[in-house]
C-alpha positions as a printed NumPy array, in Angstrom:
array([[ 17.999,  62.769, -68.307],
       [ 16.467,  64.01 , -71.808],
       [ 13.617,  65.593, -69.567],
       [ 15.665,  66.885, -67.48 ],
       [ 17.954,  69.081, -69.703],
       [ 15.101,  69.953, -72.457],
       [ 13.318,  71.549, -69.438],
       [ 16.581,  72.788, -67.984],
       [ 18.87 ,  73.68 , -70.9  ],
       [ 16.788,  73.869, -73.667],
       [ 14.039,  75.512, -72.273],
       [ 16.893,  78.173, -71.314],
       [ 18.416,  78.289, -74.766],
       [ 15.099,  78.89 , -76.395],
       [ 13.722,  81.263, -74.045],
       [ 10.276,  78.808, -73.147],
       [  8.716,  78.477, -70.116],
       [  9.932,  74.796, -68.513],
       [  5.838,  74.915, -67.203],
       [  5.056,  75.632, -70.923],
       [  6.186,  72.864, -72.172],
       [  5.379,  68.863, -72.828],
       [  7.746,  66.088, -73.339],
       [  6.332,  63.318, -74.969],
       [  8.79 ,  60.386, -74.7  ],
       [  8.76 ,  57.311, -77.299],
       [ 10.166,  54.214, -75.539],
       [ 10.102,  50.218, -76.77 ],
       [  9.339,  49.917, -72.613],
       [  5.936,  49.766, -70.669],
       [  7.373,  50.558, -67.713],
       [  8.74 ,  53.992, -68.369],
       [  4.309,  55.033, -68.24 ],
       [  5.07 ,  54.457, -64.791],
       [  8.167,  55.686, -64.438],
       [  7.203,  58.964, -65.663],
       [  5.206,  59.791, -62.873],
       [  7.281,  59.343, -60.234],
       [  8.085,  62.451, -58.005],
       [ 11.948,  61.587, -57.873],
       [ 12.117,  62.996, -61.807],
       [ 11.116,  65.868, -61.238],
       [ 12.379,  69.702, -60.686],
       [ 10.645,  72.235, -59.502],
       [  6.795,  70.769, -59.579],
       [  7.743,  69.816, -63.151],
       [  7.909,  66.176, -64.233],
       [ 11.055,  65.93 , -66.773],
       [  8.276,  63.441, -69.214],
       [  4.726,  64.532, -69.536],
       [  3.409,  61.988, -70.881],
       [  4.738,  58.389, -72.841],
       [  3.246,  56.315, -75.28 ],
       [  5.004,  52.948, -76.26 ],
       [  6.751,  52.173, -80.079],
       [  3.375,  50.341, -80.461],
       [  1.052,  52.944, -79.606],
       [  2.76 ,  55.358, -82.123],
       [  2.689,  53.214, -84.646],
       [ -0.794,  52.463, -84.464],
       [ -1.485,  56.64 , -84.604],
       [  1.122,  56.373, -87.967],
       [ -2.176,  54.089, -89.213],
       [ -4.608,  55.457, -88.052],
       [ -3.065,  59.245, -89.796],
       [ -2.487,  57.413, -92.41 ],
       [  1.099,  57.777, -93.051],
       [  2.796,  56.588, -95.8  ],
       [  6.1  ,  56.388, -92.733],
       [  8.261,  54.682, -95.321],
       [  8.57 ,  56.893, -97.627],
       [  8.736,  60.482, -95.468],
       [ 11.646,  62.493, -96.798],
       [ 14.962,  62.501, -94.508],
       [ 15.   ,  65.907, -92.468],
       [ 18.148,  66.795, -89.666],
       [ 16.817,  66.835, -86.43 ],
       [ 16.858,  70.255, -85.006],
       [ 20.109,  72.289, -83.359],
       [ 20.172,  71.567, -79.89 ],
       [ 20.61 ,  68.237, -78.635],
       [ 19.298,  67.187, -82.051],
       [ 22.789,  65.082, -82.474],
       [ 23.294,  61.297, -81.668],
       [ 25.832,  58.714, -81.964],
       [ 26.13 ,  54.651, -82.121],
       [ 26.753,  55.039, -78.508],
       [ 23.168,  55.753, -78.224],
       [ 21.417,  53.41 , -80.457],
       [ 22.832,  50.323, -79.607],
       [ 21.566,  51.043, -75.908],
       [ 17.918,  49.121, -77.105],
       [ 20.228,  45.585, -77.509],
       [ 21.117,  44.16 , -73.993],
       [ 25.326,  44.538, -73.956],
       [ 24.476,  48.179, -75.643],
       [ 24.952,  50.557, -72.778],
       [ 27.844,  48.549, -70.942],
       [ 29.466,  48.784, -74.78 ],
       [ 28.679,  52.32 , -74.893],
       [ 30.622,  52.85 , -71.302],
       [ 33.598,  51.136, -72.185],
       [ 33.569,  53.15 , -75.505],
       [ 34.223,  56.502, -73.509],
       [ 35.75 ,  54.526, -69.849],
       [ 38.926,  53.593, -72.38 ],
       [ 39.789,  57.187, -73.507],
       [ 38.509,  58.393, -70.428],
       [ 41.085,  56.442, -68.207],
       [ 43.711,  55.927, -70.499],
       [ 44.167,  59.454, -72.43 ],
       [ 44.505,  57.845, -76.263],
       [ 41.968,  57.414, -78.428],
       [ 39.828,  54.306, -78.798],
       [ 40.924,  53.271, -82.33 ],
       [ 38.604,  49.836, -82.237],
       [ 34.815,  50.487, -80.689],
       [ 33.655,  47.854, -80.836],
       [ 33.687,  45.665, -77.856],
       [ 31.848,  42.663, -79.013],
       [ 33.128,  40.221, -75.332],
       [ 29.718,  41.434, -74.566],
       [ 27.205,  41.513, -77.071],
       [ 25.265,  38.283, -78.191],
       [ 21.93 ,  36.256, -76.349],
       [ 23.627,  34.503, -73.606],
       [ 22.025,  34.523, -70.171],
       [ 24.641,  36.16 , -68.521],
       [ 28.267,  37.122, -70.307],
       [ 30.966,  38.031, -68.676],
       [ 34.696,  39.941, -70.135],
       [ 37.371,  41.152, -68.859],
       [ 38.079,  44.854, -71.191],
       [ 41.997,  45.25 , -70.777],
       [ 42.285,  49.378, -70.466],
       [ 46.446,  48.874, -70.191],
       [ 46.541,  50.6  , -66.961],
       [ 43.945,  48.283, -65.552],
       [ 41.337,  45.512, -66.301],
       [ 37.689,  45.531, -65.97 ],
       [ 36.006,  42.434, -65.048],
       [ 32.169,  42.778, -66.652],
       [ 29.06 ,  41.248, -66.558],
       [ 25.549,  41.451, -69.082],
       [ 22.679,  39.682, -67.757],
       [ 19.364,  39.751, -69.85 ],
       [ 16.633,  38.747, -67.594],
       [ 15.435,  38.949, -64.201],
       [ 16.374,  34.974, -63.683],
       [ 20.147,  35.67 , -65.034],
       [ 19.851,  39.044, -63.022],
       [ 19.327,  36.456, -60.264],
       [ 22.069,  34.429, -61.05 ],
       [ 24.408,  37.212, -61.143],
       [ 23.245,  38.793, -58.082],
       [ 23.638,  35.029, -56.402],
       [ 27.195,  35.177, -57.538],
       [ 28.199,  37.787, -55.965],
       [ 26.781,  37.324, -52.511],
       [ 28.12 ,  33.765, -52.639],
       [ 32.268,  35.36 , -53.608],
       [ 32.088,  33.06 , -56.018],
       [ 32.267,  36.236, -58.649],
       [ 33.921,  39.695, -58.552],
       [ 32.395,  42.681, -61.055],
       [ 33.306,  46.137, -61.618],
       [ 30.651,  47.343, -63.7  ],
       [ 27.088,  45.068, -64.357],
       [ 24.869,  45.792, -66.901],
       [ 21.192,  44.232, -66.432],
       [ 18.071,  44.718, -68.481],
       [ 14.379,  43.075, -67.583],
       [ 13.553,  41.735, -71.118],
       [ 15.296,  39.175, -72.647],
       [ 16.991,  40.479, -75.615],
       [ 16.82 ,  43.394, -74.408],
       [ 14.927,  46.707, -75.178],
       [ 14.24 ,  45.421, -78.563],
       [ 11.699,  42.902, -77.358],
       [ 10.08 ,  45.302, -74.215],
       [  6.66 ,  45.109, -73.751],
       [  5.735,  48.53 , -76.076],
       [  7.531,  46.829, -79.283],
       [  5.536,  46.081, -81.954],
       [  3.856,  42.651, -81.989],
       [  5.434,  39.482, -83.804],
       [  3.033,  36.597, -84.31 ],
       [  4.509,  33.65 , -83.322],
       [  4.29 ,  32.123, -86.903],
       [  7.251,  34.363, -87.609],
       [  8.636,  33.945, -84.149],
       [  8.86 ,  30.303, -85.028],
       [ 11.433,  31.08 , -87.879],
       [ 12.897,  34.259, -86.709],
       [ 14.687,  35.091, -83.811],
       [ 13.145,  38.666, -83.842],
       [ 16.07 ,  39.334, -80.388],
       [ 18.95 ,  38.883, -82.945],
       [ 17.67 ,  40.197, -85.78 ],
       [ 16.582,  43.708, -84.203],
       [ 20.169,  43.61 , -82.552],
       [ 21.453,  43.038, -85.922],
       [ 20.099,  46.455, -87.393],
       [ 21.202,  48.531, -83.963],
       [ 24.512,  47.479, -84.637],
       [ 24.283,  48.311, -88.347],
       [ 22.803,  51.294, -87.786],
       [ 25.889,  52.266, -85.099],
       [ 28.531,  51.257, -87.743],
       [ 26.534,  53.805, -90.068],
       [ 27.048,  56.603, -87.847],
       [ 29.651,  59.506, -87.989],
       [ 30.312,  59.245, -84.728],
       [ 30.22 ,  56.616, -82.611],
       [ 31.847,  57.736, -79.394],
       [ 29.447,  59.614, -76.851],
       [ 32.422,  61.495, -75.622],
       [ 32.651,  62.497, -79.959],
       [ 29.297,  64.333, -80.037],
       [ 29.391,  67.877, -80.082],
       [ 26.148,  68.89 , -78.99 ],
       [ 26.707,  67.077, -75.526],
       [ 30.449,  69.106, -75.658],
       [ 28.152,  72.082, -75.643],
       [ 25.949,  71.19 , -73.315],
       [ 28.728,  70.431, -70.101],
       [ 30.774,  73.258, -71.23 ],
       [ 27.515,  75.699, -71.576],
       [ 25.392,  74.154, -69.004],
       [ 26.587,  71.754, -67.082],
       [ 30.32 ,  72.339, -66.325],
       [ 32.446,  69.498, -65.39 ],
       [ 31.421,  65.659, -65.91 ],
       [ 29.53 ,  65.035, -61.941],
       [ 29.501,  68.702, -60.781],
       [ 26.64 ,  69.58 , -58.336],
       [ 24.524,  71.241, -61.944],
       [ 25.311,  67.411, -63.636],
       [ 24.164,  65.442, -60.473],
       [ 21.532,  67.397, -59.311],
       [ 20.024,  67.55 , -63.385],
       [ 21.358,  63.703, -64.498],
       [ 21.259,  61.109, -61.285],
       [ 18.328,  60.499, -59.399],
       [ 17.587,  58.038, -56.589],
       [ 14.066,  55.509, -55.933],
       [ 11.619,  54.42 , -52.96 ],
       [  9.86 ,  51.213, -52.458],
       [  7.743,  51.075, -55.367],
       [  5.373,  49.826, -52.783],
       [  4.677,  53.609, -52.104],
       [  3.32 ,  54.619, -55.443],
       [  0.86 ,  51.446, -55.382],
       [ -2.393,  53.851, -55.829],
       [ -0.519,  55.864, -59.024],
       [ -2.274,  55.565, -61.839]])
């Protein structure tokens, strides 16, 4: 989605031809390397994302270049899509996407300001987390699963009619993206003593708490993006640029 915005909205704002842009994403997920190649994720002949490197690969580059990363001075991100919120930060932990969406859904559905933004019922490392979220005018049954075995449990319970959910989040990696295949490798001796998934998630939630804005809808640059370019949420341009479809993966079996 960011790649699509960079090569449309950002290109228009800066006067740079999208064909002259290279979008490089740094990801905790090795699967993103394949995903970036998919023709569904392109516009006007340009891939939304041109290259993907993992967080582990970036760390190696930083070390190889001799950069003292921890002591670099802080700088603000460039304007035009440079602002982020706590809701974006927590995407990396299992339950984070769900919580970010609920922070928006509450205000969108009720028209009231959400004062307590923490939905702790969808946090944690249980394989499947279930919660009933009371939005006042309605109640949502939600489920969060991480790890494909747990995703299978959720799907089986729905197929059997045992469960009904209004909203489901699934992350393939145990713990979520914080333990993605491209993340820095932690020695087994360390993993034996520390719960790496929990510690990394804790760091994200701490970052969330420290953010000036914790809800996506409060992001001033997102507001400007919709006002100046996308139009209404779910509108034609927004749907074209922010939504996609997928065809069977075996069609791309030869893609490298």
